[in-house]
N, C-alpha and C positions, 0 to 999 in steps of 0.2 A: 410422554411424560412419565416417570417411575412411577409408580404405583399398583396397588394390587390389580386394580382391571386388565393391567398389562398381562395376555395371555401366549405362552410360547408354545400350549396347545400338543404337549408330549413328544414334541422337537428333539432330536440330538443336537450336543453343539460339543465337539472337542474343546476339550482346557487345556494346552500344553503349559502344566508347571500347577498344575491342578491340585497338586498336596503342599502347597507354599505359602505362604501368610496372605496375598493379595487373591490368589488362585481359587484358595480354599472358600473365601467370602464371593469370591466369584459364581463358584459352583454354588451354593448353597440359595444365592438370589436366585440363581437360573432356576432350581428347585425350588422356591418358593412362589417362582410366577409359572410355573406349569410345564419346563422343561426338563431335558434329561443330562444333566453333564458328564461326559464323559473326562474324565482326568487321563493325562498321558504325562506321567512323570515318570524319573529313574531313581528318587528318591535322594539324591545325592545331598540336597537341601531341605528338600521337603519334608513332611513327615506322615505315614501310615494313620495314623489316628485322625487327621485331618480329612481324609477322606472318604465323605458320607452320605454324602445326595448321589451318588449314581457310578457306575463301572469304573476299576481301575484297571489303567494297560501299564504296566513296568516297561517302558523304553526312555532309550536316548534319545534325545531330537538329533542327532547329529550322526544317524545311522539307519537309513535310508532303509533297507532292505525291512527292517523290523517297524517302522512305522508307517510301510505299506503294509503290512499284516495286522497292524491295528486297526491303518483306515478301512481296512478289508471288511472287518468286522461292522461297521456302521459306513454301509452305504449312501443313508441318508441327510448323515451330517454335513452339510456344506459352509457350515462358517467355522470356521476356527479363531479361539483367544490364543495369545502365544503371550503367554508370562514369564517364560522357562528361561531364566538367565541370570550370570553371574553378575551381582550387583555391588559386592564390600568396594570401596571405590579404592582403599589401602591397599590390597591382594592384587587389583589392577594395575598397579602403578610398579607392585615388585614384579608380578607375573602377567604381561600382557601377552603370553602367546595365548595361556590358559583362559583367559577372558576371548581372544578373539576368535578361538576356537570353539567356545561353547558359547557365545552369542554372534558370532557372526555366523561361521560355519554351519551351525546348529539352524540359522533360520534361514539360511542355503536350503540345508537340506528336507526342511520342513515346507519351504516355497517348492521345493521341487515333488515332493511326496503329494503335496497338496494338485499340483497341477496333471499327477497320475491318479490322483482319487476324485480329481474331476471336482473338489473344494473352490467354492467360488466366491468366500467372500475370510476377510481378513480384520483381524482388531487386535491391534497392537500394542503392547503395553512400553511405553517409550517413559522419557521424562525430562525435564526442565533442564539436566545437566546438559542435555545437546545446546543448549544456548551461551555456555561459556561465560567467561563476565563482561560484564553489563550493568550499566547503573541506568537504565532506560526500564523504571516500574510505574505503573506494572506492566509485567512481562508481555506483548501478544505475540502472535501465533506468527507476525510477521518480520519480526526480532533477528537479526544475521544468524545463524547456527555456526557458535565456534567453538567448539566444547574444549575444554583444558584436561579431563580427567579422561585416561585411556576406556574407563566405563562410560562415560559420552562418548566418543570418537565412536566403542562398538556402537549405540543404540543408533547413533546416527547413520552408521555405514547400512543397520537395517532399515532403518527410514528410505535410503535412497533408494535402498534395491526393491523394498517392496513397492515403490513407485515405479521402477523400470518395470517389475513385470506385470504393475496397470500397465503401464504402457504397450510393452509387449505382447503380453497374454488377455489380456482383460482383466483381472484380478482386482476387484473390491476391496476395496480398506478402509479402515479408521483408523490414526494412530491417534493414542490418547497420549500425552505429556504430561504423565502427576509430577504435582507437586511434592509433598512433605508427606508420606502414605503413615498414618498413625490410627492408635485406637485398637477395639477388639467388638466382635460380634456382640450386642445385650447377653448371650445367651452364657458367655464365659467361654465356650467350649475350645472356642476358635482366637487365635490370636497372633502375636507376634514372635516369633521365635527359631530368630538369625541367629547361628552360629559362626564367627562370632558376632556377636550384638556391637553394633555401631550408633544407633540411633539413641537419639537424647531421651525420649520418653521412657521408654522401658529402661534404658540406664539409670535415668534418676530414681526411678520406681522400682528397681533393685536396691540402689540406696539407701533408700527411703525405709524398706524393709530389713534396714542392716545385713545383705547379703552381699553387699561389696565394702569398698573403701566411698570416700568424700568424690563426690563428683567434680568434674574439672570441666572448667569455662573455659572456653580457650578464645580469649578477648574479649577485655572488659570497657576496652577504649574505642570503640566504634561511635562514628555520627548518629546514634540513633536514643529515643529519649533514656533510655537504661544501660547503655556503653554497649550492650550486646546484642549479637547478632538475631536479625528479623527472619522469619520463615514463613511460609504460607503452608499452615499443617491441616489436610484432607481430610479426613474420618475412611479407613478402608470399606467402611461399611458404603460411602456417598461414592468409591470407585468402583466396588462394585456395582451401585446403581445405575454407574456410567455408561456398564456394558447392555445392563437389559435397554438404558434408554439408544445405545450405539444399535441395537439388535433389531429394535422400531423403528429406526431411523433409515436402516438398509433396507428392512420390509415396504418402508414408504417410496424406495426409489432410490436415495443415498448412493453415490459411486465410490466418491473418493472425500475423505475429510483427513487435517491434523487439527487437534483441537485440545487446549490447554486445559485440565483437569484439576481444578487446584479451586477455595474460596473469596481469593482477592482481598483477605484481610492476613495485615502481616503481624505475627505474634511472638515477641521476645522469645531468651533463652532463659532469662530471670523471670519472666511473666509463667513458662511453663514451671521452674521449680516451685514458685510459688503457688499454682494452680495445685499442683500435687501436696502441698503442705497442707493446703486448703481440705481436699477432699481425703486424703491419709491423717490428717490429726499430728502425722508426725513431725519433728522438724528435716531438715533437707538441707545441710551446712553444704556450702563447696569452696573453690579451693580456686583461686584465677592462673590459667596457663594463658601461654604467647599465643597471639591468633597462630593461625597457621594459612600456612598459602595456598592461594586460589579461594577463600571465603572471601562471598561480599561479605556486606554491611546488611543489605537487604535484598528481601529475593520473594517476590510474590506473582499470584498469574492475574492477567488479567480475565476473568472468565466468561467473558459478554459472547464469546464466538460459540465456546460448548454451548449453552442457554440458544442460541439461534440456531447453530446448524443439527444438533443431535436431541433437544431440549432438556439439557440436565441443569439442574438446580442442588448443592448441596443442603441435606436435609437433617446431618446428622455430626455435623462440623464444627457445633458451639464447644468451645474449648474444654468447658466443665462436664458435656458429654466425652469426646475426648478421653478425659485424663480416668474420668471414672469406670467408663468401660477397660481401659487399659489396666490401670489397677486391680479391677474385680479379675482379670484372667492372670494379673501376673500376681496377685495374693492368694491364688487359691492354691492347694496342692500340685506337687509336681505331677504333669502329664506320663504315661507310661507311654 
């Protein structure tokens, strides 16, 4: 289980995308548990100020020769954590070539570089978007994967690629299918800084801060208790701890797994807005907008396999803690 007694004994871990939102939190918990995270990132969407806990290599995941040079500096690093992907769903629909290039071509280049460097394990950052449209809730890992978005399709392609590398080359892997990542580190030093920002919580907080107009809620007539969509919000610090649990599971001999990383608890859009109002003490007016194509009324995980397989249970994903940590981060002075 994830706790301070987990000791990574000074080992090196390659964190691809370690300057990003989730990646920086992963680097911090690796450091807190006694490991050394090495960030591989080209800073196209990540932030140099979020690299605080280990070496930084400015490398594009698609460039094999540069990857080889970076891997050569850290020959003891046998576990790679792959978080570097384009994620903004709307951009993926408008520019699929860029998504397939960065996500799929990049993953192939990385996996080939791992083979050359004799790195034996990968933890892959995947998504519940690989499941596509379904009414079967809570979502089990056995649910058929039929993604709707280009983003989900690229992530599923990478999952298949990793599975093939396991079969053919013996690559050990754990695929973590995240639900809605949210919140910020308790220190307030790192948090969600996407550009463009499309996620509900940071958008709503910036509305409450008066930095943007009224919130739009897409669909208020769903078959849910308050008419708005329900999602599974998992604190980014819990997602980071899932990587520590995965490393421990590898050390115990785990070869492969695909697991959901969520809480199993559904929270509605309006519950998010009301909690932000309570935490901030500010009104948060919103306007209703039409439903978006492909949005499900409910989407939340069955988290049992993650607990059984890698020993993961959320510890930071109480809704008030999610909103409080996000509020603390976004209400601070702008970061350099």
